[in-house]
N, C-alpha and C positions, 0 to 999 in steps of 0.2 A: 846462491853460489858461495863457496867457502872463501874466507878472507885470503887475499893473496899472500899474506905473511905466512900462511901455512906451507907454502911451496918454497922450500929452502934449497938453494943451489948447492948440491954436494954430490960427489961421485965416489962413495965408499966401495970397498970390495964387498961382494956378496958374502955375508956370514952364514945365513940360513939357507941359501940356495946352492945346489950343486949343479954345475953346468957341464955337459959333455958335448963336445963338438965346437969347433972354432968358427965364430961368425965373421963375416967380412968386416973390413975396417969402417965402411959406411953402411950401417944397417938401415933397412927400410923402417923398422920400428924398434925403438930401444927405450928402456926404462930402468931407473934405479930409484926405488921408492920404499918408504916406510909408511904403514897405514895403522891407525889406531882407532878403535871405536869405544866410546865411553872411557877413554884412558887406558884401554887394554890393547896391547899390540896384536894386530892381525897379521901383518907382514913386517918383517924387520930387515931393512937393508937388502931387499931382493933386487937382483939385476937380471935384465933380460935383453937379448939382442937377436933380432930376426933378420936374416939376409934376404936379398932380392929373390923372389920366388921360392923362398925357403919355408919349411914347416917346422915349428917348434912345438913340442909336446910338453904340457905341464903335468907333472905327476906328484903324488903325495897323498897322505891320509885324508879322510873326510875331516873338514874343519881346518885344514892347513892353510887355506886362503887362496885356492886356485880360482874359484869364481870371483873372489874379491879382486885378484890381480887382473882378470879380464875386465871387470867393471872399471878399474883404474884406466886401463888402456882404452876403453870405450868412452871415457869421460864422465861416466855416471858417478864416480867418486873423484872429487867431492861435490860435483855440481848438483847432483840429484839426491845425494844421501848425506846425512849429518855425520860424516866421517872425516877425521883429520888425515891429511896427506902431506908428507914431506918428500921432496925429491923432484925429479924431472921425468917427463915423457916426451920423446922426440919422434917425429915422423920425417924421414929422409933428411935428418940433421936439423930440422926446424922444431923449436920448442913449442909443443902443443898442449902443455900442462893446463893452461888456462882456457883452452878452447872447449866450449860446451859440446855435448854429444851431437847436437844437430849440425854443427860445423864439421865435426869429424866424419859424419855420415857421408860427406862428399867422397871420401876415399876408404871408408871402413864399413864393414857389415858385421853385426853382432847378433849371435844366436844365444839366447838365454838358456839357462839350465832347465827351466820349467816351460815347456812349449806353450801351454795354455796361457801363461802370463805374457807371451809375446804376441798374442793375437788381439789386436786393438779394436777391430771393426766387426760388424755382425755377419758380413758376407765374405766368402773366400776370395771372390774376384776383386772386391774392393780392397781387401787386405793386400793382395799382390800389387794393386795399382798404387797404393799409398806411397811407397818409397819413390816410385817414378814421378808421381805428382810433386812430391817434395823436392825432387832433383830438377824440376823444371823441364822434364821431357815433353816435347810437343804432344798435344792431345791426340793427334791422329796416329801417333806411334805407340801409344800406351796399350791399346787393346791387343795389338799384334805381339808386343813384348810380354804381356801377361800370358797370352796363349802359348808363347814359346817357352817361357820358364815353367809353366804348368806341364807342358809336354816333356820337358827335360827331367822333371822330378816325378813324372807319372801320376799327376793329380788332376788331369784334365776333367775327369769325371766328378771332381769335387768342386769345380769352379762355381757352380750355382747353389752350392750347399751353404747353410749357415755355419759359422765357426763354432757355435754352441752345439752342433749336431755331430761333431767329429769325435772319433775315438782318439785315444792318446797317441797312437802311431800316426794317424791321419793329421792330428795337430802338429806333430813333429815335422812331417813332410811339408805342410803348409808354411810353418814358421821358417823352415830352411829355405823354401822357395822365396818367401818374402825377403829373407836376408840376401839372397843371391840376385834378386830382381834388379837392383840398382847397379849391378856389375861392379862391385867395389874392388879396389886393388888389394885390400887387406881384409882377411876374415878372422874373426874371433868366434870360435865354436865351442860352446860349453856342452859337452856330451851329445853330439849330434845323432848318435845311434841309440841313445838310452831307451827310448820308448818303442823301438822297432822290433818286430819279430825277425828271426834269423834270415829269412829270404829277403825281407824288405831291407834289413840292415846291409846285406851283401849288395843289393841294388844301389842303395844310397851311398855306400862306401865307394862303389865303382863310379857313381856320378861325382862324388867329392874328388876322387882321384883326377878326373878330367878337369874339374873346376880349379883344382890346386896346381895344375901344371903351369899356369901362368899367373898365379897369385901368391901372395905372402900370407901365411896363416899361423895362428896360435890355437892349439887344440887341447881341450881337456876331454879325454875319453878313456874310460876304464876297460872298454872292449877293444883293446889294442890289437888283439889277434885278428879281428875282423877287418880292421884298417890295413894291417899288414897283408892279409889274404887278398885284399883289393889292390895291392901295390902302393899303398901310402906308407912311406918310411920317413919318419921325421929326421930332419938334418941334425937336430940337437934336442936335448931334454933339459928341463928345469925342474929339479926335485925340491919340493917345499916340505919342510918338516922332516920327520924320520922316514927311512925307506919302508915300503910296505912289507908285510910278512908274507911268507910263501903260502900257497894254497894248502887247504887242509889235507892231511894224509887220508888215503882210503882206509876203510875198515870193513870187517865182515858184516854181512847183512843177516840180521836175525830172521827166524821164521815168523811170518805175520800171524797175528792173533785172530780172534773172532771178528766178524763183521759188526761194526758199531754204528754205521750209518749207511743206509741204502735208499736211494731215491731214483725215481723216473721223472725227469723234468719235462713237462709238457706245456706248451703254450706260454712260456715265461716272457713277460714284457717288462721293460724298465718303467713305463708309465701306463696307466690304465687304458689310454687311447693310442698308445704307441704301437709300433710293429712288433711281431713276435721275434724275440731274439734267440731264445734257446728252445728247441722243440725235439722231443723224442731222444733225450740223452739219458743214459743209465749211469748212475754214479754209485760206486761201492767203495767204502773206506773201511779198512781193517785196523785194529789196534796194533801198535808196534810196526806201522808201515807208512811209507811216504809215497803218495800218489802225486805225480807231476802233471799239471794241467797246461797244455800248450795249444797253440793255434795262431793263425795270422791275426794281425790287427783288425779289430772290429768283429771278431768271430763270436764274442759273447762270454769271454772268460770271467770278467768282473760280474756280469749279470748272473752267471751260474753260481759264483761264490755267494752273492747276495741271496739267491734263492735257497741255497743250502743253509745259510744262516737264519732262515725264516723271515727274511725282510722283504721277500717278493712272493706272491702267490704263484702256483703252478706246479708244485712238487707233491709227490705222493708215493706211498708204498714202502715196504721194508722197515727194518729196525730203526728206531729213533734213539739218540743218546739222551733225550730228555731236555727239558727247559733249562737253560743256563749252562749246558754242557758244551756248547760250541763257542769258541773264541775266533776272532777274525782280525787280521792286520789289513787295513785298507790301503789302497794305492797311494792316496794323498795323506801323508802323516798328520798335517795340521788339522785335518777334519776329525780326528779321533781323540784329541787331548781332552782329558776331563779334569785335570788338576793344574795348579799354578806353579809348581816346581817339578824338576825332574824326579826328585826323591818321592814326592807324593804321587806322581804319575805311575811309577813302577810299583809302588806299594798299594795302589788302589785295589781293594778287595783281594789282596794277596798276603801271603805269609811274610812278615817283615824281614826275617832272615834271608828268605829266598829272594826277596826284592833287592836287598843290599848286594847279594851275590850276583844278581843279574846286572846291576849297575856297573860293578867292577868288571864283570866278564865281557861286556860289550863296549868297553872303553869309554864309559861315561863318568868315571870317577873324577871328582873335582868340579863337576857340573851339577851336583845335587841340588843346590839352592838356586840354580838358574831357571828361568822360564823356558818351557819346552819350545815356545815360539821363537826364542832367540838363538836356537841352535842352527847349525848348518843343515842342509837337506839330508846329508848322509847320517849325521848324528840323530836327527829326528826319526829317520827310518829305523836305526838301531834301537832307539828308545821305544818305538812302537812294538818291535819284536820282543824286547825285554819285558815290556808291560804285559803283553799277551802271554808270554811264556810263564811269567811269574804268577799269573792267575791260576795256572794248573788245570785248565779245562781239558777233558779227554780228547776233544776234537778241535783242531786248530786249522783254520783256513787262512792262507797268506797270499796276498795279491802283490806280486813283484817285490818280495822282501829284500832283494839285493840291488834294486834300481838305485843308481846314484852312489853306490858304495865303492870304495877303493878295494884293492886286493886283500888288505888286512881286514877290512870290514866284512867283505864277502866270506873270508875264511872263518871269522868269528861267528857270523850268523850260520854258516854251513855246519860248523862244529856243534853249535847249540841245537840246530834242528835234528842232527843225527842223535844227539843225547836225548832229546825229547822223544824221538822214535824208540830209542833203546829203553826209555822209561815206560813204554807201552802206549804212547799217544798215537792218535791217527791224524796224519797231516795231509793236507791237500795244498800244493804249492803251485801257483800260477807264475810262470816265468818265461822269458825269452832267452835266457842264458842257457845255451845248449850244453856247455860244460857242467854247469851246476845241475842241470836236469839229469845228465848221465851219471853224475856222482851220487845224486840223492834218490833217484827213482827206484822204488820197488814195483811200482805199477805206473802206467802212463795212460792219460786220457787226452785225446786229441780232438779239438773242435775244428770244423771247417767253416770258411766264410760262406755266407748266403748272399749272392749278388743282389737278389731282390730286396734284401734288407739293408745291406751296406751302401747301396746306391739308390735311395728312394728318390722319386720324382720331386723336385723342389716345388713348394707352394708359395705363391706370392704373399707378402705380408698383408696386402689389402687387395680386394678384387679390382680388376681393370674396369674402369667406368668413367663416365663423364666427370664426376667430381674427383676421382683419383688422378685424373690427368690435368686437373687445374694446378696452378702453382701453389705449393704449400704455404708460401708467404702470403699469396693473394687470399687464400682461404682464411688464414689466421687474421689478416687485416680485416676481411669482411665480417668475420665473427665478432671481432673486437668492436668495430664500428656499430654493427647492429645491436650488440649488447649494451654499449654505452647509450644508444638511443633509447633502448628499453628502460634503462636505469634513470633516464632523465624525466620519465613520466610515471604517474601513479595509475593511469587508466588500465583497467583489466582487459577490456575487449580487444584492443590491438595485440596485446600479449597472448591472449588465448588463441586468436586467429593465427598469429605467427607460429605458435606451437603446433596447432593442428595442421597448418599448411606444410611446415617442415617435416613433421612426423609422417605425413601421408606421402610426400614427394621424395623423401630420402631413400626408401627401398629401391624404386626404379632408377633414380639418378646415381645411386652408389652400388647397384646390383647386390643388395643385401636382403636377407629375409626380414619380414616385418617384426618377427619376434626378437631378432638380434637388436634392432633399433629400440624396441620397447624394453628389452632386458637392460640395455645401457642406461635407460632413463629411470629405472627403478629407484636407485639411490637419490636421484634428483627429485623424484616424486615424493619420497619420504621427507626430504628437506622442505619441499613446497608445502606439504601438509603441516609440518611443524611450524613453519612461518605463519601459515593461516591460523592455526590453533592458538599460538602465542598471542597474536593480535586480537582475535575475536574474544578471547577469554580475559584479556587484561586491560584493554583500552576503555577508559571511561567515556561517557557521553549519553545522549538520548537513546532510549531503548529502541532497538530495531526488531529483535526477535526475543520473545520470552517463552521459556520452556521449563516449567516447574521452577526449581531453584536457580536455573541458569538464565542469565540475561546477556544478550549480545547487543552491543551498542552500534549505532550507525557508523561512527568513525572506525570502530574495530572491525566491522564487517568489510568496509571499503578498503581499509589498509590490508587486512588479511587476504582478501581476494586478489588485490593488486599485487602484493608481494608473492603470493603463491603462483599467480599467472606469470609473473616475470621470471620466477625461478624455473618454471617449466619451459618457458620460451628460451631462456639462456641455456638450459640443459639440452634442448633440442638442437640449438646452434652448435653447442660443444660436440654433440654427437656427429654433426655434419663434418666437423674437422677431425675428430679423433678416429672415427670409423673409416675414413677415406684417406688418411695420411700416414705414411710410413715415417717413423721417427727419424731414421737416418736421412730420408729424402727431405724432411723438414729442416734438419740441421745443414744439409748441403745447400738448400735454398737460402737459409739464413746467412750462410757464408757468401754465396754468390750474389743474391739479390738484395739482401739487407746489409751487406758489407760487414757482417760480423767477422772479426779477425780469425784467421785459420786456426791459431792455437786455441782460441776459445771454443770455436765450433767443434773441432776434433776432440777437445777435452770433453765436451758434452757427449759426443758420440762414444767415446771410451766409457763415460759414465753410464750411458745407456747399455753398453755391452756388459758393464759390471752389474747393472740391475737384472739383465738377462741371466747372469751367472748365479746370482745369490739364491734364487729358489732351489736350484740343484745343490748348491753348497749346503743350504740349510737342511735339505732332505738327507744328504749324506751325513752331515754332522749328527742329526737326530738318530739315524740308523746306527752310526758308530757308537753313540752314547748308549743306545739301547743294548747293543751287544756287550759293551764294556760293563755297564752297570747292572743289567738285569738278565743277561743271557740272551738267548736267541728268540724270545717271544716278545712281540710288541706290547709294551705296557706304558702306562703313564710315567713320565720321568719324575714328576713331583716338582715342587718349587725349586729346590736346590739343583736338581738335574737340569731343569729348564734354564736356570741362571747360568750354569756352567756351559750349556750348549750355546746360549745367547752370547756369552763372552767369547767363545770360540768363533762364532760367526762374525762378531765385531772385529776380532783380530784378523780373520781371513779377509774381510771386506777392506780393512785398511791396507793390508798387504797387497791384495789384488789391485786396489786403486793405485798404490805406489808403483807396482810392476807395470800396469798399463801406461802410467805417465812416463816411466822410463822407456818403455817400448816405443811410444810415440816419438820421444826425443831421439832414440837410437835410429829410428827410421827417417830422421831428418826433418821432423816437423819443427818449423822455426826458421828454416832456410828461405831466402827470398832471392829472386822471384820464384814462385811455384806455379804450376799449371793445375787445371781441374779437368778430370776425365769425364765424369758424369755431369754434363752441363745442364743447367736449369734455365729455361727461357719462357718468356711470356707468349701466350697463344690466344687464339680466338675464343677459347673456352673461358679464359680469364676475363676477356672483355664482356662476355655475357654475364659472368658472375658479378662483375663490378656494376653492371646496369641493374641487376636484380637487387644487389645490396643497397644501391642508391635509392631504388624505388621503395624498398622496405623501410629504409631509414626515414625517407620523407613521409611515407604513410604513417609511420609510428609517431613522428613528431607532430604531424598535422592533426591526427585523431586524438593525441594525448593532451 
């Protein structure tokens, strides 16, 4: 938490904010703040007042501090971020500046700009239950309330899905549902429609209209027309920074040139063992033409772009632009940065003069020596477009290039894309922005959702079995006790017998294939073999076996066999636990049965969610770096490329960890008392397991 001396009581007039609309004398939420990061002002004397059941819209250019102001109101600044804050935040006249986010969660719901960053747990149903648990809602009411909010947001079919299996639009809906689940009086919404297709955006905007009828809200949303169409009309506006520029003027469309890329995409999957995402889609791109790619959330737009970039198998036929001729702007900007400064990023494999022009053209002048990872989301997106355009490749694929951009940013990107078209480039632009699509499109490619793919049957993390129904804490304790008993003896026979018994009994007790159990033990077998060889080859003593120049001593043989047997036995016990225990279930049991504090247990759950995310992040980073560095053909990056990709992963991991921690706090983790929805209790199976562990422990100790 920041030092209290940072919060200075002052009520200056707003110098950088323009407020239209007169708030009532006693606002529900008000603030007058200055924020600085590393000594650089982010917000300067910005004032805000939100009336009862009123809606205030924040406007301004990307990087003007809109998301930062929401973070201040939510309590994330300065409690969760190393950012200096001066001023006051009041809720219904009470100073809440020093209240941490989990205390404000009693009356406030916060939707972050990045929906994936707001999903803390691995299952959608658990995600919606978390704020209710933190609010102390009685356990018997939580299930019904989760079902109700899911029905209101149209995500009932997602309740049994993993949060890592959701598309961007589905993540947005789930994050919004989790924000509304606790029925907060005040809502802070950072671009709630940003990741939604037009139909979904209209539906969610209509839902928001109903939700806002009895709530106070502060909204950042660049798709204001869709809010207005749904009947959401802000009572006042707070404009940060300079006013946005008008949209780009229309221009004549040139005649398209020859076909430069033609593909028929068949059987395209995101992962080798995953479902088919894109099938039977014909794509034709012409020089000097913009093709707009549209479709509902989860229809496969990103997958199609990855296939055209040569990063996924399943495409064939037609002209090819050649290796290195396809550039791509990925949906998540931080995944594709290859340099350490903005100037280096745009100049990467590009003409220096063209790179400098792109920096100035897309409003990044003055940030040349700044790290790309320190920019706002809108600035990062403009940087990615600038870098891809500067490379000058004849085919450019763009995944939501205007997501998160203000009107000025959208206009600048739109003008640039039209100029690239006029230069003879072939562009394929995936977007949910209907206005942008209408102004850009020379051709249109529409994808449709495949219900069989977008709503797959969920698979349990572990098979339902005798062992999976035992308490995770009981299994962990049993494995620990038996392992300690093994380590207390050097006898090999009981260890070998325990390994054999465990390996044979585990498949039926856990409903697993024998090869699954054996495959798990392969690394342990190598370790056991290493322990055996080190001892038999190095320990001195009377000769036990002589074979040519090799002599194995009696102590070496006994120690090697004993250590190897114990390693195998402990590995088999570990398989009993690991192959029958879901990580989230274990952490739930640790909280309920081992009395691990909720903050620690849920922090570990968020860490597990982060570990689930990192392989996909790494895959995307590698794909982006391949496209940026060597074109559209998979090649080895080399040491320097791998180092840059690893640095990007490190930055992404740190940022995701920070975002998950903030999301947990914003959902109210830390409030007391709290309830638990998925209860863990002891049962008869745990009694049988305890007797077996006790018998094994006694047998090992007696025979050892």
